[in-house]
C-alpha positions, 0 to 999 in steps of 0.5 A: 381524794380522787373519785374512784371509778364504780365498780362494774355491777355484777350480774345476779346469780341464776339462784338470785334470779330464781328468787327474785322472779319467784315472787313475782311469778307466784303473784301472777299465778295467784292473780290469774287464778282469781280471774281465770274460768278455765285451766287454759286461761291459767295455762297461758298465763303461766306459759307467758310468765315461764317464757319471761323468766327464761328470758330474764335468766338467759336459759332455754326453757322450752315449752310444749303444750297440749301435744299427744304423747302415747295415751294422753295430752300433757297441758305442758311439758318443759323438757322433763318437767310435766305440768297438768293445770286444773280449774282455779279452786279444784285443788285442795290442801288435803293430799287425799282429796278426790281431785288431788288423787285424780291429778296425781294419777293423771301425772303418773300416767304421763310419766308411764307415756313419756317412758314408754314413748320417749324412753325417759328415765323415771328419775329424770321426770318431774310432775307438777299440777296446779290450780293457781292456788296450789301445786302438787310435786310428784317424782319417782325416786328410790322405786316409789312415787313421792307425792307430797302434801299440797303447797299453796302458790307462794314464793317458796313453791314457785322457787321449787317449780322454777328450779325443777326444769333447771335441775333436770336440764343439768342432770341430763347433760351431766349424765352425757358429758364429764365437763358438763357434769362438773359445771353441773354439780357445781351449779346444782350446789348452787341451786340446792337440792333437786325438788 
């Protein structure tokens, strides 16, 4: 019986890369939060992890850090994803805890600033706050703010975080070109619903 040539190994899909890297990046962020003394320590480690993820996923994920937008300075902006970092052990699992409410208000101000200064559409932005232990996600949908309960940083919350800039980039392309839209809808079905 002749040997059959090995079938070429297919490249993992973007969804598979997100799922695989989410485990690793969640652990990196948890480790960074354990030693970090400031939000900047955490921001540096997360930015490095996201840069490595973008390289592995072969996507463009340009981060701008601590740049002035109108009345504030978002810690990081990846396309339409606004990220605010907090000192480790600042956020709480209680949605209504004072530090959580403060960061949600801060993210809302960032949305207003980006809307005013960069003419961003409300539904094209996604806000994220993290202290390395919890994520708080914020959207403006159906004419209201949707801030949910804080989620512990783990594989699943990290998948949501990693998918946000991908979905929003595809959404922007979808609204600009029909051929891109067909590709985007197909890709969005693969990635699941927008966070």
